[in-house]
DORODREN-311273 format. One record per residue: residue number from 1; residue in three letters; y, z, x of N, C-alpha, C in turn. Coordinates in steps of 0.05 Angstrom, whole numbers, plus 5000, padded with zeros to 4 digits. Example, Ala and Ser with C-alpha at 12.3 -4.5 7.8 and 13.67 -1.06 7.14 Angstrom:
<pt n="1" res="ALA" n_v="4886" n_w="5156" n_u="5264" ca_v="4910" ca_w="5156" ca_u="5246" c_v="4934" c_w="5156" c_u="5264"/>
<pt n="2" res="SER" n_v="4955" n_w="5142" n_u="5257" ca_v="4979" ca_w="5143" ca_u="5273" c_v="5001" c_w="5157" c_u="5258"/>
% end
This chain:
<pt n="1" res="MET" n_v="0793" n_w="8961" n_u="7569" ca_v="0776" ca_w="8959" ca_u="7592" c_v="0778" c_w="8931" c_u="7605"/>
<pt n="2" res="GLU" n_v="0780" n_w="8931" n_u="7631" ca_v="0783" ca_w="8905" ca_u="7645" c_v="0756" c_w="8892" c_u="7649"/>
<pt n="3" res="GLN" n_v="0756" n_w="8866" n_u="7651" ca_v="0732" ca_w="8851" ca_u="7655" c_v="0726" c_w="8848" c_u="7685"/>
<pt n="4" res="ALA" n_v="0701" n_w="8850" n_u="7692" ca_v="0692" ca_w="8846" ca_u="7720" c_v="0698" c_w="8817" c_u="7727"/>
<pt n="5" res="PHE" n_v="0702" n_w="8812" n_u="7753" ca_v="0706" ca_w="8784" ca_u="7762" c_v="0692" c_w="8780" c_u="7789"/>
<pt n="6" res="PHE" n_v="0692" n_w="8756" n_u="7798" ca_v="0678" ca_w="8748" ca_u="7823" c_v="0698" c_w="8735" c_u="7842"/>
<pt n="7" res="MET" n_v="0693" n_w="8739" n_u="7868" ca_v="0709" ca_w="8726" ca_u="7888" c_v="0690" c_w="8715" c_u="7910"/>
<pt n="8" res="VAL" n_v="0701" n_w="8696" n_u="7925" ca_v="0684" ca_w="8684" ca_u="7946" c_v="0697" c_w="8691" c_u="7973"/>
<pt n="9" res="TYR" n_v="0681" n_w="8701" n_u="7991" ca_v="0690" ca_w="8707" ca_u="8018" c_v="0676" c_w="8688" c_u="8037"/>
<pt n="10" res="LEU" n_v="0692" n_w="8674" n_u="8053" ca_v="0682" ca_w="8655" ca_u="8073" c_v="0681" c_w="8669" c_u="8100"/>
<pt n="11" res="ASP" n_v="0658" n_w="8669" n_u="8112" ca_v="0654" ca_w="8683" ca_u="8138" c_v="0675" c_w="8675" c_u="8158"/>
<pt n="12" res="GLY" n_v="0689" n_w="8695" n_u="8168" ca_v="0710" ca_w="8689" ca_u="8188" c_v="0737" c_w="8681" c_u="8175"/>
<pt n="13" res="GLY" n_v="0738" n_w="8680" n_u="8149" ca_v="0762" ca_w="8671" ca_u="8135" c_v="0780" c_w="8694" c_u="8128"/>
<pt n="14" res="ASP" n_v="0802" n_w="8687" n_u="8114" ca_v="0820" ca_w="8707" ca_u="8104" c_v="0808" c_w="8722" c_u="8080"/>
<pt n="15" res="SER" n_v="0822" n_w="8742" n_u="8071" ca_v="0813" ca_w="8757" ca_u="8047" c_v="0813" c_w="8738" c_u="8023"/>
<pt n="16" res="PRO" n_v="0793" n_w="8742" n_u="8005" ca_v="0792" ca_w="8726" ca_u="7981" c_v="0817" c_w="8729" c_u="7964"/>
<pt n="17" res="ARG" n_v="0826" n_w="8708" n_u="7951" ca_v="0850" ca_w="8709" ca_u="7935" c_v="0846" c_w="8700" c_u="7906"/>
<pt n="18" res="VAL" n_v="0825" n_w="8685" n_u="7901" ca_v="0821" ca_w="8674" ca_u="7874" c_v="0800" c_w="8690" c_u="7859"/>
<pt n="19" res="ARG" n_v="0807" n_w="8698" n_u="7834" ca_v="0789" ca_w="8712" ca_u="7817" c_v="0774" c_w="8691" c_u="7799"/>
<pt n="20" res="HIS" n_v="0748" n_w="8692" n_u="7800" ca_v="0732" ca_w="8674" ca_u="7783" c_v="0721" c_w="8691" c_u="7760"/>
<pt n="21" res="LEU" n_v="0724" n_w="8681" n_u="7736" ca_v="0716" ca_w="8697" ca_u="7712" c_v="0685" c_w="8697" c_u="7708"/>
<pt n="22" res="THR" n_v="0671" n_w="8678" n_u="7719" ca_v="0642" ca_w="8677" ca_u="7716" c_v="0629" c_w="8675" c_u="7743"/>
<pt n="23" res="GLU" n_v="0604" n_w="8684" n_u="7745" ca_v="0589" ca_w="8682" ca_u="7769" c_v="0583" c_w="8653" c_u="7776"/>
<pt n="24" res="SER" n_v="0577" n_w="8637" n_u="7756" ca_v="0570" ca_w="8609" ca_u="7761" c_v="0593" c_w="8594" c_u="7774"/>
<pt n="25" res="ILE" n_v="0618" n_w="8599" n_u="7766" ca_v="0641" ca_w="8586" ca_u="7778" c_v="0644" c_w="8595" c_u="7807"/>
<pt n="26" res="ALA" n_v="0640" n_w="8621" n_u="7812" ca_v="0642" ca_w="8631" ca_u="7839" c_v="0620" c_w="8620" c_u="7857"/>
<pt n="27" res="VAL" n_v="0596" n_w="8617" n_u="7846" ca_v="0574" ca_w="8605" ca_u="7862" c_v="0580" c_w="8576" c_u="7869"/>
<pt n="28" res="ALA" n_v="0591" n_w="8561" n_u="7850" ca_v="0598" ca_w="8533" ca_u="7855" c_v="0619" c_w="8532" c_u="7877"/>
<pt n="29" res="GLU" n_v="0639" n_w="8550" n_u="7876" ca_v="0659" ca_w="8550" ca_u="7897" c_v="0648" c_w="8558" c_u="7924"/>
<pt n="30" res="ALA" n_v="0630" n_w="8577" n_u="7925" ca_v="0617" ca_w="8585" ca_u="7950" c_v="0601" c_w="8562" c_u="7962"/>
<pt n="31" res="LEU" n_v="0587" n_w="8548" n_u="7945" ca_v="0571" ca_w="8525" ca_u="7954" c_v="0590" c_w="8503" c_u="7965"/>
<pt n="32" res="ARG" n_v="0612" n_w="8499" n_u="7951" ca_v="0632" ca_w="8478" ca_u="7960" c_v="0643" c_w="8486" c_u="7988"/>
<pt n="33" res="LEU" n_v="0651" n_w="8511" n_u="7991" ca_v="0663" ca_w="8520" ca_u="8016" c_v="0642" c_w="8520" c_u="8039"/>
<pt n="34" res="ALA" n_v="0618" n_w="8528" n_u="8034" ca_v="0597" ca_w="8528" ca_u="8054" c_v="0591" c_w="8500" c_u="8063"/>
<pt n="35" res="THR" n_v="0590" n_w="8482" n_u="8044" ca_v="0585" ca_w="8453" ca_u="8051" c_v="0608" c_w="8442" c_u="8067"/>
<pt n="36" res="LEU" n_v="0632" n_w="8448" n_u="8059" ca_v="0656" ca_w="8437" ca_u="8072" c_v="0660" c_w="8448" c_u="8100"/>
<pt n="37" res="THR" n_v="0655" n_w="8474" n_u="8104" ca_v="0661" ca_w="8486" ca_u="8130" c_v="0637" c_w="8491" c_u="8148"/>
<pt n="38" res="GLY" n_v="0613" n_w="8492" n_u="8137" ca_v="0589" ca_w="8498" ca_u="8152" c_v="0586" c_w="8528" c_u="8157"/>
<pt n="39" res="LYS" n_v="0603" n_w="8544" n_u="8145" ca_v="0602" ca_w="8573" ca_u="8148" c_v="0589" c_w="8586" c_u="8124"/>
<pt n="40" res="ALA" n_v="0580" n_w="8611" n_u="8128" ca_v="0569" ca_w="8626" ca_u="8106" c_v="0590" c_w="8634" c_u="8086"/>
<pt n="41" res="ALA" n_v="0584" n_w="8631" n_u="8060" ca_v="0602" ca_w="8639" ca_u="8039" c_v="0588" c_w="8659" c_u="8021"/>
<pt n="42" res="TYR" n_v="0602" n_w="8681" n_u="8015" ca_v="0590" ca_w="8703" ca_u="8000" c_v="0604" c_w="8706" c_u="7973"/>
<pt n="43" res="VAL" n_v="0588" n_w="8710" n_u="7952" ca_v="0599" ca_w="8715" ca_u="7925" c_v="0600" c_w="8745" c_u="7922"/>
<pt n="44" res="LEU" n_v="0624" n_w="8755" n_u="7916" ca_v="0629" ca_w="8783" ca_u="7913" c_v="0635" c_w="8789" c_u="7884"/>
<pt n="45" res="ARG" n_v="0625" n_w="8811" n_u="7874" ca_v="0630" ca_w="8819" ca_u="7846" c_v="0646" c_w="8845" c_u="7846"/>
<pt n="46" res="ALA" n_v="0669" n_w="8845" n_u="7834" ca_v="0685" ca_w="8870" ca_u="7831" c_v="0673" c_w="8887" c_u="7809"/>
<pt n="47" res="THR" n_v="0668" n_w="8912" n_u="7816" ca_v="0655" ca_w="8930" ca_u="7796" c_v="0673" c_w="8954" c_u="7789"/>
<pt n="48" res="ARG" n_v="0692" n_w="8960" n_u="7805" ca_v="0710" ca_w="8983" ca_u="7800" c_v="0738" c_w="8977" c_u="7810"/>
<pt n="49" res="ARG" n_v="0757" n_w="8991" n_u="7797" ca_v="0785" ca_w="8988" ca_u="7806" c_v="0796" c_w="9016" c_u="7810"/>
<pt n="50" res="PHE" n_v="0811" n_w="9019" n_u="7831" ca_v="0824" ca_w="9044" ca_u="7837" c_v="0854" c_w="9039" c_u="7841"/>
<pt n="51" res="ARG" n_v="0870" n_w="9057" n_u="7831" ca_v="0899" ca_w="9055" ca_u="7836" c_v="0911" c_w="9082" c_u="7836"/>
<pt n="52" res="ARG" n_v="0933" n_w="9084" n_u="7849" ca_v="0948" ca_w="9109" ca_u="7850" c_v="0968" c_w="9109" c_u="7827"/>
<pt n="53" res="PRO" n_v="0968" n_w="9130" n_u="7811" ca_v="0987" ca_w="9131" ca_u="7789" c_v="1016" c_w="9134" c_u="7799"/>
<pt n="54" res="GLU" n_v="1034" n_w="9125" n_u="7783" ca_v="1062" ca_w="9128" ca_u="7790" c_v="1069" c_w="9157" c_u="7794"/>
<pt n="55" res="PRO" n_v="1086" n_w="9163" n_u="7813" ca_v="1093" ca_w="9192" ca_u="7817" c_v="1111" c_w="9201" c_u="7794"/>
<pt n="56" res="VAL" n_v="1109" n_w="9227" n_u="7788" ca_v="1125" ca_w="9239" ca_u="7767" c_v="1152" c_w="9247" c_u="7779"/>
<pt n="57" res="VAL" n_v="1173" n_w="9240" n_u="7766" ca_v="1200" ca_w="9248" ca_u="7775" c_v="1209" c_w="9270" c_u="7756"/>
<pt n="58" res="GLU" n_v="1217" n_w="9292" n_u="7767" ca_v="1225" ca_w="9315" ca_u="7752" c_v="1254" c_w="9322" c_u="7757"/>
<pt n="59" res="GLU" n_v="1270" n_w="9327" n_u="7737" ca_v="1297" ca_w="9335" ca_u="7740" c_v="1299" c_w="9365" c_u="7736"/>
<pt n="60" res="ILE" n_v="1313" n_w="9378" n_u="7756" ca_v="1317" ca_w="9407" ca_u="7755" c_v="1346" c_w="9413" c_u="7757"/>
<pt n="61" res="THR" n_v="1357" n_w="9428" n_u="7739" ca_v="1385" ca_w="9435" ca_u="7740" c_v="1388" c_w="9460" c_u="7758"/>
<pt n="62" res="LEU" n_v="1405" n_w="9458" n_u="7778" ca_v="1408" ca_w="9479" ca_u="7798" c_v="1431" c_w="9498" c_u="7790"/>
<pt n="63" res="GLU" n_v="1428" n_w="9523" n_u="7797" ca_v="1449" ca_w="9542" ca_u="7791" c_v="1472" c_w="9539" c_u="7810"/>
<pt n="64" res="GLU" n_v="1496" n_w="9546" n_u="7801" ca_v="1520" ca_w="9545" ca_u="7818" c_v="1517" c_w="9566" c_u="7840"/>
<pt n="65" res="ALA" n_v="1526" n_w="9559" n_u="7864" ca_v="1525" ca_w="9578" ca_u="7886" c_v="1546" c_w="9599" c_u="7883"/>
<pt n="66" res="THR" n_v="1540" n_w="9624" n_u="7889" ca_v="1560" ca_w="9645" ca_u="7888" c_v="1570" c_w="9652" c_u="7916"/>
<pt n="67" res="PRO" n_v="1597" n_w="9654" n_u="7919" ca_v="1607" ca_w="9659" ca_u="7946" c_v="1602" c_w="9687" c_u="7956"/>
% end
């Protein structure tokens, strides 16, 4: 099972890129960014992960064509 993590989104900024392992580290980063930029910073918590499974490749032997 994977561990939940936190990210910080800065209002009007790009998508978050850094995973913070604890909420307190993410809160400190949000405070730093809000102070530095004057913009709102949001602490986000990842709770679920979704992914598409790899497609199944199937080999089928074909019959010879009859004339």
